[in-house]
C-alpha positions in Angstrom: 14.7 -16.9 -42.0 12.3 -14.2 -41.0 10.5 -16.6 -38.6 13.8 -17.5 -37.0 14.7 -13.9 -36.4 11.3 -13.2 -34.8 11.3 -16.2 -32.6 15.0 -16.5 -31.4 17.7 -14.3 -30.0 21.3 -14.8 -29.1 21.8 -15.1 -25.4 24.7 -12.6 -25.5 22.4 -10.0 -27.1 19.7 -10.6 -24.6 22.0 -10.3 -21.6 23.4 -7.1 -23.0 19.9 -5.6 -23.3 19.2 -6.6 -19.7 22.5 -5.1 -18.4 21.8 -1.8 -20.2 18.3 -1.7 -18.6 19.7 -2.4 -15.2 22.3 0.3 -15.6 19.6 2.7 -16.8 17.5 2.2 -13.7 20.5 3.0 -11.5 21.1 6.2 -13.6 17.5 7.5 -13.7 17.2 7.1 -9.9 20.2 9.4 -9.3 20.5 11.8 -12.3 18.8 14.7 -10.5 21.4 14.8 -7.8 24.7 14.6 -9.8 26.7 17.5 -11.4 26.3 18.2 -15.1 29.8 16.9 -16.1 29.1 13.5 -14.6 25.7 13.4 -16.2 27.0 14.2 -19.6 29.9 11.7 -19.2 27.6 8.8 -18.3 25.1 9.6 -21.1 27.9 9.9 -23.7 29.7 6.7 -22.8 26.3 4.9 -22.4 25.3 5.8 -26.0 28.7 5.0 -27.4 28.6 1.5 -25.7 25.2 0.8 -27.2 26.4 1.7 -30.7 29.6 -0.3 -30.4 27.8 -3.4 -29.1 25.2 -3.1 -31.9 28.0 -3.0 -34.5 30.1 -5.6 -32.5 33.1 -3.4 -32.3 35.5 -3.6 -29.4 37.7 -0.7 -28.2 41.4 -1.6 -28.2 42.8 1.6 -26.7 40.8 1.9 -23.5 43.6 3.5 -21.6 42.6 7.0 -22.8 39.0 6.5 -21.5 40.3 5.0 -18.3 42.6 8.0 -17.8 39.8 10.5 -18.4 37.5 8.5 -16.1 40.1 8.3 -13.3 40.6 12.1 -13.5 36.8 12.5 -13.1 36.7 10.2 -10.2 39.6 12.0 -8.5 37.8 15.2 -9.1 34.6 13.8 -7.5 36.5 12.3 -4.5 38.3 15.6 -3.8 34.8 17.1 -3.1 34.0 14.7 -0.3 33.2 16.5 3.0 31.2 15.8 6.1 28.3 17.9 4.9 27.8 15.9 1.7 29.8 12.7 1.6 27.4 10.7 -0.6 27.2 12.7 -3.8 30.9 12.4 -4.8 30.8 8.7 -4.1 27.7 8.2 -6.2 29.2 10.3 -9.0 32.4 8.1 -8.9 30.2 4.9 -9.1 28.3 6.4 -12.1 31.6 6.9 -14.0 32.8 3.4 -13.2 29.5 2.0 -14.5 29.8 3.9 -17.7 33.4 2.5 -18.2 32.2 -1.0 -17.5 29.8 -0.8 -20.4 32.6 -0.1 -22.8 34.6 -3.2 -21.8 34.3 -6.6 -23.5 32.0 -8.4 -21.2 32.0 -11.8 -19.5 29.5 -13.2 -17.0 31.7 -11.7 -14.3 31.5 -8.2 -15.9 27.7 -8.4 -16.1 27.6 -9.2 -12.4 29.7 -6.2 -11.7 27.4 -4.0 -13.8 24.5 -5.2 -11.7 26.4 -4.6 -8.5 27.4 -1.0 -9.5 23.8 -0.3 -10.5 22.5 -1.6 -7.1 25.1 0.6 -5.2 24.1 3.7 -7.2 20.4 2.9 -6.6 21.1 2.5 -2.9 22.8 5.9 -2.9 19.7 7.5 -4.4 17.8 6.4 -1.3 20.1 8.7 0.7 19.0 11.6 -1.5 15.3 11.0 -1.7 12.8 8.4 -0.7 10.0 9.6 -3.0 7.3 7.4 -4.5 9.4 7.1 -7.6 12.0 5.2 -5.5 9.4 2.4 -4.9 8.7 2.2 -8.7 12.4 2.0 -9.6 12.9 -0.6 -6.8 10.3 -2.9 -8.3 11.7 -2.5 -11.8 15.2 -3.2 -10.6 14.2 -6.3 -8.7 12.4 -7.6 -11.8 15.4 -6.9 -14.1 17.9 -8.3 -11.7 15.9 -11.5 -11.3 15.7 -11.9 -15.0 19.4 -11.1 -15.5 20.6 -13.6 -12.9 18.4 -16.3 -14.4 19.7 -15.6 -17.9 23.3 -15.5 -16.6 23.0 -19.1 -15.5 22.5 -20.1 -19.1 25.1 -17.6 -20.4 27.9 -18.9 -18.1 27.3 -22.4 -19.6 27.2 -21.4 -23.3 27.9 -17.9 -24.6 26.7 -19.0 -28.1 23.3 -20.3 -26.9 20.2 -19.3 -28.9 17.2 -18.5 -26.8 13.7 -19.2 -28.1 11.1 -16.5 -27.4 9.0 -19.1 -25.5 11.9 -19.6 -23.1 12.4 -15.9 -22.7 8.7 -15.5 -21.9 9.0 -18.3 -19.3 12.0 -16.5 -17.7 10.1 -13.3 -17.6 7.2 -14.9 -15.9 9.4 -16.6 -13.3 11.2 -13.3 -12.6 7.9 -11.6 -12.2 6.7 -14.2 -9.7 10.0 -13.7 -7.7 9.4 -9.9 -7.8 5.8 -10.3 -6.6 6.8 -12.6 -3.8 9.3 -10.0 -2.6 6.5 -7.4 -2.1 4.8 -9.1 0.9 8.1 -10.2 2.3 9.6 -6.7 2.1 6.4 -5.3 3.7 6.6 -7.8 6.5 10.3 -7.0 7.2 9.6 -3.3 6.9 6.9 -3.6 9.6 8.6 -5.9 12.1 12.3 -5.1 11.9 13.3 -2.9 14.9 14.4 0.6 14.0 15.8 3.5 15.9 13.7 6.7 16.2 17.1 8.6 15.8 17.7 9.5 12.2 21.0 7.7 11.9 21.5 8.5 8.2 19.7 11.8 8.1 23.1 13.6 7.9 23.6 11.8 4.6 20.1 12.5 3.3 19.8 15.4 0.8 16.3 15.9 -0.4 15.9 18.3 -3.3 15.2 21.5 -1.4 12.9 24.3 -2.4 13.7 28.0 -2.3 11.4 29.4 0.3 11.1 32.4 2.7 14.2 33.9 4.2 14.6 36.2 7.2 13.7 39.2 5.0 11.5 40.1 2.1 12.8 42.3 -0.7 10.1 44.1 -2.6 9.7 42.3 -6.0 11.5 39.1 -5.0 8.6 37.0 -3.7 7.1 37.0 -7.2 9.7 34.3 -8.2 8.2 32.0 -5.6 4.7 32.7 -6.6 5.2 31.3 -10.1 6.5 28.0 -8.7 4.0 25.2 -8.5 6.2 23.0 -6.3 4.6 21.5 -3.2 5.9 23.1 0.1 3.8 21.2 2.5 0.8 18.8 2.9 -1.5 19.3 5.9 -3.7 16.5 7.2 -6.6 18.4 8.6 -10.4 18.7 8.2 -11.7 21.0 5.5 -11.9 24.7 6.6 -13.4 27.8 5.1 -10.8 29.0 2.4 -10.8 32.6 3.8 -9.4 31.3 7.1 -6.5 29.5 5.7 -3.5 31.6 6.7 -0.3 29.5 7.3 1.9 31.7 9.6 5.6 31.4 9.1 7.7 34.6 9.8 7.1 38.0 11.3 8.9 41.0 9.9 9.1 44.3 11.8 11.9 46.5 10.4 11.5 48.4 7.0 14.3 50.3 5.3 12.3 51.4 2.3 12.9 48.4 0.0 13.3 45.4 2.4 11.5 44.0 5.5 13.7 42.2 8.0 13.2 40.4 11.3 14.2 41.8 14.7 14.7 38.7 16.8 11.9 38.1 19.2 12.5 36.8 22.7 12.1 33.1 23.2 9.0 33.6 25.3 5.6 32.1 24.4 2.5 34.3 24.5 -0.1 33.7 27.2 -2.9 32.3 25.0 -5.3 31.1 27.7 -7.6 34.1 27.2 -8.0 33.6 23.4 -11.4 32.2 22.4 -11.8 30.4 19.2 -12.1 27.0 17.4 -9.2 24.6 18.4 -7.9 22.4 15.6 -5.5 19.5 15.6 -3.5 18.8 12.4 -0.4 17.2 11.1 2.1 18.9 8.7 4.4 17.2 6.2 6.9 20.0 5.3 9.2 19.7 2.3 12.9 20.7 2.7 13.3 24.4 1.9 16.6 25.5 3.4 15.2 27.6 6.3 14.5 27.1 10.0 10.9 28.4 10.2 7.9 26.1 10.7 4.4 26.9 9.4 1.2 26.9 11.5 -2.4 27.6 10.8 -3.5 31.0 12.1 -2.7 31.3 15.9 -0.6 28.2 17.0 -1.2 26.9 20.5 2.3 25.5 21.3 2.8 22.5 23.4 5.8 20.3 23.9 7.7 20.5 20.5 11.1 19.2 21.4 13.9 21.0 19.6 11.6 23.8 18.3 12.2 27.3 19.5 9.1 29.2 20.3 9.2 33.0 19.8 7.0 35.7 21.3 5.5 36.7 17.9 3.8 33.3 17.7 6.3 31.8 15.3 8.6 28.8 15.7 11.8 27.6 14.2 14.1 24.6 14.4 17.7 24.8 15.6 18.9 23.6 12.2 18.1 24.2 8.5 15.2 22.1 7.2 17.0 20.1 4.4 14.9 17.0 4.6 11.2 16.3 4.7 9.8 16.6 8.3 6.6 15.9 10.0 5.2 17.6 13.1 1.9 17.7 15.0 0.3 21.1 15.7 -2.7 22.7 17.5 -4.1 26.0 16.4 -6.8 28.5 17.5 -8.8 30.0 14.6 -9.2 33.7 15.4 -8.8 37.0 13.5 -7.5 38.9 16.5 -5.7 38.4 19.8 -4.2 40.6 22.6 -0.6 40.9 23.7 0.3 42.1 27.1 3.1 44.6 27.8 3.6 45.4 24.1 6.5 47.7 23.1 4.7 49.7 20.5 7.8 51.6 19.4 9.2 48.4 17.9 6.3 48.3 15.4 6.3 52.1 14.5 9.8 52.2 13.0 10.0 53.9 9.6 12.7 55.0 7.2 12.8 58.7 6.2 9.7 59.5 4.1 10.9 61.6 1.2 7.8 61.5 -0.9 5.3 63.8 0.9 2.4 62.4 -1.2 2.5 59.3 1.0 1.9 61.3 4.2 -0.8 63.4 2.4 -2.6 60.3 1.3 -2.6 58.8 4.8 -4.0 62.1 6.2 -6.7 62.1 3.5 -7.8 58.6 4.3 -7.7 58.6 8.1 -8.7 62.1 9.2 -11.4 62.0 12.0 -11.2 58.2 12.1 -10.2 55.9 15.0 -7.6 53.2 14.6 -9.9 50.5 13.4 -11.7 52.8 10.9 -8.3 54.1 9.7 -7.1 50.5 9.1 -10.2 49.6 7.1 -10.0 52.9 5.1 -6.4 52.1 4.1 -7.2 48.5 3.2 -10.2 49.5 1.1 -8.1 52.1 -0.7 -5.6 49.4 -1.7 -8.2 47.0 -2.8 -8.8 49.3 -5.9 -5.2 48.5 -7.1 -4.5 45.6 -9.5 -2.7 42.4 -8.6 0.2 41.4 -10.9 3.4 39.5 -10.9 4.9 41.1 -14.1 7.0 44.2 -14.4 6.9 45.0 -10.7 8.2 48.4 -9.6 11.8 47.7 -8.5 13.7 50.9 -7.8 15.2 52.9 -4.9 11.6 53.9 -3.9 9.4 50.9 -4.9 6.6 51.6 -2.5 6.0 55.2 -3.8 6.2 53.9 -7.4 3.6 51.3 -6.6 1.2 53.8 -4.9 1.5 56.7 -7.3 2.9 55.5 -10.7 2.3 51.8 -11.4 -0.8 51.1 -9.2 -0.3 47.4 -9.5 1.9 44.8 -7.7 1.8 41.5 -5.8 1.0 40.8 -2.2 4.3 42.1 -0.8 3.6 45.6 -2.2 0.0 45.7 -0.9 1.1 44.5 2.6 4.1 46.8 2.7 2.0 49.8 1.7 -0.6 49.2 4.3 1.9 48.5 7.1 3.8 51.7 6.3 0.7 53.8 6.0 -0.5 52.4 9.4 2.7 53.4 11.0 2.5 56.9 9.6 -0.9 57.1 11.3 0.7 55.9 14.5 -0.8 52.4 14.5 1.7 49.6 15.3 1.9 47.1 12.5 4.0 44.2 11.2 4.3 42.0 8.1 3.4 38.3 8.4 5.0 35.9 5.8 3.7 32.4 5.0 1.1 30.8 2.8 -2.5 31.4 2.1 -5.1 28.9 1.0 -4.3 25.5 -0.5 -6.1 22.9 -2.5 -8.1 20.3 -0.5 -7.6 16.7 -1.5 -10.9 14.9 -0.8 -9.4 11.5 -1.3 -6.6 11.8 1.2 -8.3 14.5 3.4 -5.5 16.9 3.4 -4.5 20.3 2.0 -1.7 20.7 -0.7 0.1 24.0 -0.3 2.4 25.0 -3.1 4.9 27.8 -3.5 2.3 29.6 -5.6 0.4 30.1 -2.4 3.2 32.1 -0.9 1.7 35.2 0.7 2.3 38.2 3.0 -0.3 40.1 5.0 -0.5 42.6 7.8 -1.2 42.5 11.5 -2.1 45.9 13.1 -2.3 46.5 16.9 -5.5 48.3 17.8 -6.0 49.7 21.3 -8.5 47.7 23.5 -8.6 45.0 20.7 -5.1 43.6 20.2 -3.4 42.3 17.0 -5.9 42.2 14.1 -5.2 40.6 10.7 -5.7 42.7 7.6 -5.1 41.4 4.0 -5.2 44.3 1.5 -4.2 42.1 -1.5 -7.1 41.8 -4.0 -8.4 38.2 -4.4 -6.5 36.2 -7.0 -8.6 34.2 -9.5 -6.9 31.0 -10.5 -8.8 29.3 -13.3 -6.0 26.8 -14.2 -7.8 23.9 -12.5 -10.9 24.5 -14.6 -8.9 24.8 -17.9 -6.9 21.6 -17.2 -9.5 19.7 -15.2 -8.3 16.2 -16.4 -4.7 17.0 -15.7 -5.6 18.5 -12.4 -7.5 15.3 -11.3 -4.5 13.2 -12.4 -2.2 15.4 -10.4 -4.4 15.1 -7.3 -4.5 11.3 -7.7 -0.7 11.0 -7.9 -0.2 13.5 -5.1 -2.5 11.3 -2.9 -0.2 8.3 -3.6 2.8 10.5 -2.8 1.2 11.7 0.4 0.5 8.2 1.7 4.0 7.2 0.8 5.4 10.0 2.9 3.0 9.3 5.8 3.3 5.6 5.9 6.8 4.8 4.6 9.1 7.8 5.1 7.8 8.6 8.6 7.5 5.0 9.8 9.6 4.6 12.9 9.9 2.7 16.2 7.0 4.7 17.7 4.7 3.6 14.9 5.8 0.0 15.4 4.9 0.2 19.1 1.6 1.8 18.2 0.7 -1.2 15.9 1.7 -3.7 18.6 -0.3 -1.9 21.2 -3.4 -1.7 18.9 -3.2 -5.5 18.3 -2.7 -6.2 22.0 -5.6 -3.8 22.9 -7.9 -5.5 20.3 -7.1 -9.0 21.6 -7.9 -7.9 25.2 -11.3 -6.5 24.4 -14.2 -8.2 26.1 -16.2 -8.7 22.9 -13.6 -10.9 21.4 -15.6 -14.0 22.4 -16.0 -17.5 20.9 -18.2 -16.3 18.1 -15.7 -13.7 17.0 -12.9 -16.2 17.2 -15.0 -18.6 15.1 -15.6 -15.9 12.5 -11.9 -15.1 12.6 -11.0 -18.7 12.0 -13.2 -18.8 9.0 -11.2 -16.0 7.4 -8.0 -17.8 8.2 -9.4 -21.0 6.7 -10.5 -19.2 3.5 -7.1 -17.6 3.2 -5.3 -21.0 3.6 -7.6 -22.6 1.0 -6.9 -19.8 -1.4 -3.2 -20.3 -1.0 -3.5 -24.1 -1.4 -5.6 -23.7 -4.6 -3.2 -21.3 -6.2 -0.3 -23.6 -5.3 -2.1 -26.6 -6.8 -2.8 -24.7 -10.0 0.9 -23.7 -10.3 2.1 -27.2 -9.7 -0.4 -28.7 -12.2 0.6 -26.2 -14.9 4.2 -27.3 -14.4 3.3 -30.9 -14.8 1.0 -30.4 -17.8 3.3 -29.8 -20.7 2.0 -27.2 -23.0 1.3 -28.6 -26.5 3.2 -27.3 -29.5 1.4 -26.3 -32.7 2.5 -29.6 -34.2 1.0 -31.6 -31.4 -2.3 -29.6 -31.6 -2.7 -30.1 -35.3 -1.9 -33.8 -35.0 -4.6 -34.3 -32.3 -7.1 -32.5 -34.6 -6.1 -34.9 -37.4 -6.6 -38.0 -35.3 -9.9 -36.7 -33.9 -11.2 -36.0 -37.4 -10.2 -39.5 -38.7 -11.9 -41.1 -35.7 -15.1 -39.3 -36.5 -14.8 -40.7 -40.1 -14.5 -44.2 -38.6 -10.7 -44.7 -38.5 -8.9 -45.0 -35.2 -5.1 -45.1 -34.9 -3.6 -47.8 -32.6 -0.9 -46.7 -30.1 1.9 -48.7 -31.7 1.1 -47.7 -35.3 3.1 -45.1 -37.2 1.2 -42.3 -39.0 1.9 -43.5 -42.5 1.1 -47.1 -41.5 -2.2 -46.0 -40.1 -3.0 -44.0 -43.2 -2.3 -47.0 -45.5 -5.1 -48.9 -43.7 -7.8 -46.4 -44.6 -10.1 -48.1 -47.1 -11.6 -45.0 -48.7 -9.0 -44.0 -51.3 -10.0 -40.2 -51.3 -9.5 -40.0 -47.5 -6.4 -42.1 -47.7 -4.7 -39.9 -50.3 -5.6 -36.6 -48.5 -4.4 -38.1 -45.2 -1.1 -39.1 -46.6 -0.5 -35.6 -48.1 -1.3 -34.1 -44.7 1.1 -36.5 -42.9 3.9 -35.9 -45.3 3.7 -32.1 -44.6 3.4 -32.6 -40.9 6.3 -35.0 -40.5 8.8 -32.3 -41.5 7.9 -30.5 -38.3 7.6 -33.6 -36.0 10.7 -35.5 -36.9 13.0 -32.7 -38.1 12.4 -30.6 -35.0 11.5 -27.7 -37.3 9.5 -24.9 -35.6 6.1 -24.3 -37.1 5.3 -20.8 -38.2 1.8 -19.3 -38.3 1.6 -19.6 -42.1 2.7 -23.3 -41.8 0.0 -23.9 -39.2 -2.7 -22.3 -41.5 -1.5 -24.4 -44.5 -1.9 -27.7 -42.5 -5.3 -26.6 -41.3 -6.3 -26.1 -44.9 -5.0 -29.7 -45.8 -6.9 -31.0 -42.7 -10.2 -29.5 -44.0 -9.6 -31.3 -47.4 -9.8 -34.7 -45.6 -13.4 -35.8 -46.1 -15.6 -38.4 -47.8 -16.1 -37.6 -51.5 
């Protein structure tokens, strides 16, 4: 009985397991994007369904569950709007799927479960096309193939008992179907025409990060600096870490606790006189619910389409960034640049200074010094303070508390203190918000910039020099990568996969298709593609065709050659051993008839015992267990001349 349980399963039980797995794939692909009430509803009904199916209990009063579910669906559908039409629909489908699991199921019901799961999974693609989507897709294809194959048997006989050998065969066939879909899907992905216009982008809702706003409240950026989420990946050559300042926003107005932005004119700077290293790079920016784009150091703007370029060397889109975007950029790496016709008063604004110690400290640090010396003196003074993200001074006068009481803070306190002190001295200054540094991925040749890299620094305008960058924040030592070196390497590896997925799949459009076509056309037109190269190319084609032919032949031969059962294997061993002892069985002889002809009485008696035990498996269609096989092997060893 134990052998039977281990080697067989009811087809209804097997199809139920498959349907639950298919439904689970649909759920895990979408659970991050649905509201908590729908999440809990699905999980509860899903678990209840598994328990009821395991105990073979059917619900008779389903009207109460249906009523509750209809109310939930109605609630979801009332939230449909043009800004987010997908989420309520997906939540409704999730509830319908959960209800479907509670019903008594026929082949038609299992098909409906598969359809609902596919629809939910398709909806997840409108929320996010991350690398996890590709993994879930392959799992879903495999499970659906296996489910549909099993349903062909189930529709014929609901009481069918499946042997494990048959299930293994179905799994292998489903796996082959899944593997075949990979090159076909890739081929269709590459050649099917697509529009460069993001037709479904209004439906897409990537999980957005909380990033910079148009203002910085002292003590608030610390929330971002503890977040290890990726904000952008930058495909660029490796650069000296101290030069990695990713410019995002410029803030000019300070009210004592908050820096805000006075809108710059939409006029680009004249950057032709700036001398420095010119760098080309590509940025993959994650959605973060703001309009600002980030650039390395001093961006050299060219044609950027819908991007608005401001006079303070920042840029922004016309709409909020709520999906992953890619843009090309050019930057000039410099520490200073000049601006013509500067309105200095705009960068000297100050709130009322109530604490006279602040003015006295500026006077102490800058007396008898020029602008550049004064700026360096203030920065060096602040370098003696400690960097911290905990228990920051948040009050009506946070800057004074930072300077004279706490003497520690994060980057926004250091930058704010320096900018205010510069303005007290009469030196125009402003706050720059963005990111600093990043971890370079040597495998993919790109920088990973996370929210932890969020940073603010100062630009001061010095006469006869121009805008100069000053960073008064003490260096931050991050030893986490050394402590968790193995985990860090694993994260880098998986991030590389994610990067290539974003670069090659998400951002693949009509322009990329044309680029591939043009590259192929250009290669074929090259003069060095002569007869020798064509001959070499034909050898590769021939090798490829021979490989396909060989694999096909092996598969066909495996289908023709019937795999021997344990009974057949042990019988062949018996006949081979008897042949070695001098006794060969004729084709038309029965086993017992053959054994009776053996002249050696010892061999004859042992052979008959073996045959009697073997016949119960051959003629009664009884499946041979491992212990039975070992017992017959022992009897076979006893057959010898004595």
